[in-house]
N, C-alpha and C positions, 0 to 999 in steps of 0.2 A: 504492500499500499504505499503510497506517493506520502510521505511524511510533511512536506512543505507546508501544510498548512496546521502540524500542531508542533510549531518548533520547543515547545518548551519541555513537551511529552515525548520528545526525540531524546533531548538531552537524559531521560530517565531511565538507565539500565537496572539499578536498584535502590533503597531505599534512602539509603547516604546519597546518591545525590538526589533527591530531594532536600532533605536538611540544607543540602545547598544552597537553597533559595533564601530570597528574603521570604520574608509571611506577606508580603503585599503581593505578592507572585501569586501565591496559592490558588487564591478564583478564577485567573486567567490558565492556571497547570487544571483545576479540575474542568472548567471549562472543555476546553483537550481532549479531556479525558473521556468524559460525557459523549463529546462528537464523534474519539476514536470507538470506543464501547458501541453504538450506535452503525456505525458504517460497519465494525468489525462483523459482530453476530448477524447483522441484516445482510453480509454476505454468504457467513457459515453457517447460520442456524444456532439455537443455542438457549439459554437461558437469555432472559434481557431486561424487564421490568426491575427486577429488583437488584440486578448492579447500576441500572440508572440512577435509582432509589436511595444509594450508599455510596458514590462519587464522596462526598465532602467529606465523611466519615471514615471513608477508608484516608484518602491524605490527609486529614489530620489525625487519624489512628499511626501512622507509617513517618510524619514529621515529629509528631507528640515522644512515640514509644520510638526505642534504639533496636528495632529490630533487626536480623531474627535475635539477638542478644536478649531481648524481652520478647516473651511470648505471647503474640498474638493467637486467640483461639477463636476460629470462623463456626457459627452455625447455621445450620439449614444452607447446605455450602452455596447454592446457586445466587446466593448473592457475593459472591468471592472474586468476580468474573474483573474488577478496577483491582483487586489486591492483588490478581496476579499480573496484571498487566506491568502495575508497578514493581514486581519484581522479579523482574528478569525474562519474561514469558511475549513480551510484547507483540513481538515477532511470530510467536507461532499463535496469537491469541484466534486469527482466521482459522484453523485447523481444529480449534476449539472442538471435544467429543467424537472428533476423528480416530479412527488409525493412526497410532505413530503421533499423534499432536497432544494438546493435554487435557486431563481430564475434566469434566464440568462441575467438579467438587475439590476442597482441598483435598492432597494425596504427600501423604509424605516422600513417596519414591520421588517426588517428582520435583520438590525445593526445600530446601533449609525451613524457607518462611510459608512453606502449610506444617503447623507445627503438627496437628491432629487430623485424621481424615475422619473425613464425614462424609455422608450421603443422606442418611437419616436425619432425623433432627433434635431437640433439645440436649446433645452432647456436652454441650460445650464449658458450663460452668461445672460437672464435674471432671471433665476435664481437666479444665484451666486449675481447679482447684488438686486435684492431682499433682500439676505443676508447680504451684505453686508451695504449697507442700513438702514437696524434695529438694526447692529450693534455699527452703527455710534450714531442712534437716542436713542441705549440703553450704551450709553460711554461706549463698552466694546470695549477692543483693541483687536481685531482678527485680522489671512489675511481669506481672502477668495482669494480662488483658482477655476476655471473653466476651465476643459480640453477638448477644442472641435477640432474631426480630422473625417476622415473616412467621407470625403464628408458634414459635419454639417454645415460647414460656407456657404455652397452652400442656404441652406435658407433663405428665408426672414426673420425671426423671430432671425435670428444671425446679422444682418445688423442691425436692428431695437433696439436690448439691446446696440451693439457697440455704433449708435448713440447716445442713451437715457443715456449708461457711459459717453463718454465723455461730455458729458454737466452739469449732476451731479457731477461727477468728488470723485466716492466713491472710498476707499482703494479697489481694484480688481484687480489681475491677471487674463490673460486670456493664456493661453496655448494653442496654436495652434500646435495640434501632424496633421505635414502635411507628407502623407505619399501616398497622389496622386491617395488614392482608396475610396471606399464606398464601396459599394457589389459590383455592376459592376465597370468599368472604370469612376472617377468623369469626367465630361464633363464641359463646360462652357468655356467661355474668361475669368473668371478669373482664374480658375486651369489653363488654359492656357499660361497665363501671368507668374503666380508664376513659373507653371516648367519651362519656357523658360527662366527667369531670374537670375532663380536659377541653372541651369545647363550649362556646360562650361568652368566654371572657371572666368566667363566675374565680375559677382559684388564681385568677392571675390578678382582680380585680380586689381580690381579700387580701392577696399576700400585699400588694403595693401600699393600700392602706392603710395594714399594720402594721409596715414595715413606717410609715408616716408617723403616726399616733405616740410610735414605742422610739419615735427621736424626741416626742417633745417631753415624756414622761422623766420624771424624777427618780434617781437612782431605784433604791425598793421597788417602785410600784410599778416601772421596767423588769422589774425579774420578776414578780408576778403575773405577768403581763404575757410574757415571754411563756412562762407553765402555762397560760391560759392558751395562747396560741396553741401551741403541739397540741392541745384538747382538740378545738376547731379546727386546725388542719388535717386532725386522723380522721373529720367528717367529709372533708373537703377534695382532701388528696388521696394516692395513691403511696405517697411519699411513707405514711405511717405504718402501712404494711410489711413493708420491705424493713425499717428501721425495727419493727417488731422481732423480725426476722435476727436481727442483729447487723445491718447492714445502715452505714450510712448511706442515706439517700439525696439525689443534687437532682433540680432539672425541674420541670422539663424544660429542654433546652430546644432551640433548633439543629433539627440534624443538615442542614442545607447554610448554614450562615458560618463560614468558616471566622469571623470576627469575633463570634459567640464562640463557637466549639476550641477553637486552640488553645485561647485563655482557661475555660474548664477544668481543657484536659491537663493542660500543665500547673496548673493548682493540684488537680486530683493524682497529677504523677509523685507530687510530694507528702503525699498524703501514704497513712500508713494504713491496715487494716481493710476488712469486705466493704466495697462502697462500690455503688449503683447510680450513672448517670443515665438517666431519661430522655435519648433526644428523638422529636418527632421528626419523621421523615416520610416521604410522598411517594410510593411506589413506581416507575414510572419515568418520574422525576425529569425535565428540560426535554421531553418527546409529549408532544400533544396529546399521542394518540394511545400510550400507553398509561396518559393517568387517564385519562377518561375511559380508558378499557383495561388494569392492570391484567384483569383475568388472562383476556384475550392475547397479551403479550407477555405473559410468563414464560414461555419458553414457545421460539418461533423458530417454522421454516428459513430458509433464505426467501428475502420481501425486498422491495424496494421502497427505503422511508419515505421519499420522497411522495409515492401512494399509499405507503401502510400495505397493511394486508387485504386482500384480494380474495374475496369469497367466489368461489369454482359455480359456474355456471350449470357444470355436470354434476348429477347427484354422484357422490361419494363414494364406492363399494362397501356394499355390507362388512363392518368387520366384526369381529368375534364380542367385543365391549359391545357393538349393535345389536348385536344378538340379546344380549342380558335383557339390555336394556327394556325392549320390546316384551320380551318373556315377562320381566317382572311386572311391569306395566298391567298388563295381560293378565298374568297371574293375581294380582290384587281385585283388579274389579271383577274376580271368580272369588276369588275368597278377601271377606273384608280382615280379617285376624294378618295378614300378609303386612311386615313390616318392609323397608330398606334401610339401613343404616351403613354409612361410611363413615372412617375417620380424616376427614378433612379434604378428602378424594372426589366430592361429586360431579368435577367435569370427566376424570380420567377414568373414573368406574362407572360411567354410564346412569349416573343417576339425576339427570337435569331433570330429563319427561317425569319423571315418578314423585320430583322432589315438587314439578308446579301442578300434580295431577291429585297428589294423596297428602299436602302439606302435611296433613295430622298422622299420616303414618311414617313420615320419612324424619331420621334420626342422623343429624352430623355433631360426633363425639367432639370434634378438634380432631389438633395431634397429640388422639389419647387411645392406642390400640388396646391396649389393656383392657380401658374403661367400655368402649367397644364392644369386647369379647363376653365379658361379664353382663353389660348390657341387655346383648342380646339373651346369656343364658335366663337372666332373670322374666323376659317376656315369654322366654319357652317354657318356662316353670309355670306360670298364670296360663295354659293353653293357647299361647298366641303362636307366629309363625315369623319369627327373625330368620331375614336372607342379611348376612354380613360381606357387601362389597368392599375388596380388598386388594392391592397388589399381596402376592405370591411374599416379596418379599418385605411387605410390613407385617405380612404376620407372625414373621419372625418375632415379633416385640411382645407378640400377645400370646406368647407358646403357651406361660406355666397357667396360663388362666384356661387356656385351649384345653389341658390335661386338666385340672382342678377344678372348672366352673360349666367346662361343658362334658367332654369325654366320662371326666371318673361318674356325674352323674346321669348319663347318657340320655341331653336333653338335646331334641330335634332341633339345630340351629344349621342353616345352609350356611358354608362356608363360599363365594363366589370368588375365586383365584384369578382375576386378569393378571396380566405381565409372567404367567408362571413359563420358563424356560430361559432364554436369552432375549432381553430388553431393548437392545443396540446400544445408542448413544448415551445411556446415564452409565452404561457401565458395571462396573465388579461389584457396588452398591446395591445395584438395584437388580441386578439376575435373579430370575425364578428358579433357581438351581437346586433347589435340596426340598420343596414343599412334599414331593414323592414319598422323601426317604423320612422327614420327620411326622409325615401325616400317616401314615400306613401303620407306623409301631404302637398307633394308640388303640388300644380296645373302645368298642362300638364303633368306632369312627370307617364309613363306606369311603371310599375314595376313588373319584371317577371322574377321566381324560377324554373328550372326546375328541376323533380322527376328522371332525367337517363340522360346517353350523348348524344342519339339520342336529347331528348329534349333540349338539351344544343345550337346544332347546329342550332335546327329549331328557337331557340327563339333568338338566337345572328342575324339569318337572318331577322326575324322578325325585333327587333331593329332597323337594316339598312334601314330598307327600309318608318321607320316614317318618317313623315315630325315634330316631334318633340322629346323632351328629354325620354330614357329610358334607364332603366339597366335590367342586366342580372346577378345574384347574383347566385354562385355554392360553393360549400365547398374544403378545402385542400383535394389533394390527388382524390380517384379513388370514381366511383360510383356504381350501382349496377350489369356495364357488362353489359349494350344494346349498342351494336352499331351505332355510327353512319353511315347515307349513305355518302354518296356524293353528293348529291342534296342540293343546297342553295333556299328552299321555306321553308317559312316560317309558322307561325300556325295563323288562327283566331283569333284576338286581344280579351281577352277577355272573353276567350271560356273554359271553365272545361271540364273535363272527367271524366269520371266516371269507376272506376276503376271493381268495386264489386259492384253487388248487395245482402245486407243481407235487416235483418228486425231488428225493432227496434231503432237501433241505427246507426248513421252515425258518420263516421270518413272526417273529410275536412283537409288533410294534403298538406302542399307546400312545393316544392322543397325537399330536403333529406330528410324528412318527410315521404313521401309517399311511400318508402320501407317498413319502419320498420309498418307504415300501415297496408300495406295488410298483412303484417303478422300477424298482432293480428287481423287485419278483419277478416284472416280464423279463428281464434282461436274462435273467437266472434259471427260469422257470421252477420257482422258488415256489411255495405255499407262503401265504401273506395272512395271518391272523389280525384282525382289529381286536385287543385284548378288552378295550374300553372301561373295567375295573382291574383296580390295581388291588386294591380288598372291597369284596370276597374277590379273588381269580375262580374265573372258572376252571376248577380242575378236572371236570369230565373232558370237557376241550383239550387241557392241558396232557392228560393223560393218551387219547388219543392221537394228539399230533406228534407225542415221545413217543409211542409204540409203531409210529407209521413212516418217521423221518430216522435220519442217519446224523443230523446234527442240527442245533436248534440256536437259533441267532436271536437276543433279543435289543428291541433300538427303541431307547427312550431320550426325552432335552428334559434331563435330571441327571444328579452326578450318579455314577454308576454305584458308589458307595450307599448300599442300605435302601438302594431305589427299588425300581420298579424289576429289572431284571435277576434283584438279590431274592426280590418275592417267588420269583418262578424258580430260583436255583432250590430255594427252602423248600419249596412246594415238591418239586422234583424228589427232592431227600426223604420228606414225607412218605410220598408214594412209591421212595425204593427204588426208582427209575434213575439211571446211568446211562448218557451217551454226551459226547461234548456239546459244549455250547459258551457262545461266545458274547460277550455283552458290550451291547454299543449307546453310548451317552456322553455326558459332561465329562471332561477332566477332570482330575485331582487336582484344581490348579481354581484360582480366580479368573476370570476371563472381563480381559479390559474392554473398553469402547470401543463403537465406529458402529456402522450399519449391521442390520439385523441378521441381512443374508452375507455380509464380510463375517461375522462371527460366525455362523455354521459351519462355513467353508472353511475356517479358520482352526475350526475345531473337529471337521472331517463329519459331520451330521447333514452337509448337502448329500446331493443324490450322486455325483461324485466319488466324494468320501465314503459315504457309507458302501458303495461298489467297492471301491478300492480296498477299501480294510476288508470285506469279508470275500471277495476272490484271493486277498493273500492267505487269511486264514483259512481259508477251504484248500490251497495249494499247501498249506503246513500241513494242514491236517490227511491229504491223500500222501506226501510224505512219507509220515511219522506210521501211515498204516502199513506201506511196503516194507518199511526197515523192519516193523513188528513180524509180518507175514516172513 
């Protein structure tokens, strides 16, 4: 990119260069940084609105803190793009979230300035607290700062960390980047209270009037009035809440005013103990379209900033999230006991239409996956039919509740697991690589994986009809293109489907791997089975296939360890059947960012990779047979 329009930014290859600038130049630098961020993300795609809203805060923090010696921990990592640009990755930012480009979130493997990796939210205070305590134990005088925002303060872990920090009293500064947004609008009583108290100027007017009155009072009366003011303030501002947890509270301050931000941060840097600075910012700041619609501009594909995001005149192809969305509305119309629940992912999980049509049965728990799972369990206890729409990667955060509150009590909660398998540009933190493994080991759980869009709808209908917990996992994006019908009929539980009869070799495919298995099966004249259920497995079908074939191959878009292939091997052992078996799935590593098709190719789960893996293995099988003969 031509840097002539960004002369100040061009000279910043690390924060030390930033700190060499006179303070008067920082607003100009922030303006160039915002323009560069917009231009870069418009070319590459990526997270946009959150970074635009954090530009001045990022500049101020790197100007005041001695990073990377001082520890700066980012929460809700999609607000970190300005940070990446200022810390040596400016030239690479145009390839963010692409293969061999920077990750879309902070990554310790990528830069010493990324002190803690984050893709999920609400971890920054806990991590920063650990770092601050380590510095104290090692007798190192350094500052530690956590930046939390974009809804991150709605999660329980953030409050657990605040509670602990107030007790152990580290040298820790927490920045609350309060932009009243996460990905969807923030929800919950805490957010509404903050918004009410900070709007309309009530707090500001009371504070200024109190200050003027105190200055005119004699000494003893002034001290009494100060104590009285604290009680009044407790009714007016969120600061008292944090102060009760042991934090010194400062703010609110304008998070876009560097003339206000930098002096405040410089004063706070000289203090010790736990303290919190409340910054009010605007998501999408500086780009009018993103300010007006921060949800649409949260994550974008490449676009023209002058024209903004354009709605396609062509109808979008049906994807798995659309199938779920339509099914949920249809089943809710048929049954008034059906609820839709999401932990702050209304748009991503396909709950917009349901929320509009059935607002009384729509629940957004904010970024609180643990609460969402147990909330669903409570509904199920009273005969309701909760459906928790949640990304596979986010359900990991509610795993204890899944075990103890749902499966232990055998409660009929439906888990609609979106983004199962490889998810593309969000990368390692968001890959849905483990849900087969962690779901199938749980008693009472029924685990399903549709081969196509029609089966997805059928399996969701199966799930809602069960008397116990169940999950339906489906990948990001489109399937093979098999249109679902309008029926709400389910499938027989635990029944597989033979899609193709061949000879010698049988491919036992789960979910998204059925389509490539059919292509490979045709080339190899192999039998192809759509297994459908990971738990319970169709053992009758498995026995018949095992007795009529020489080799078995399992295919899944999940890690091999403990996954669906492992379930097949365990079942064969129970049936006392022994024959060669190859497990094909995700590798024993974290798959990095890129396009989903690129990732499938990288791990050998595209058609070519699967075919090559099988033919190589079959060649070894033939060779070993000849040797033994």
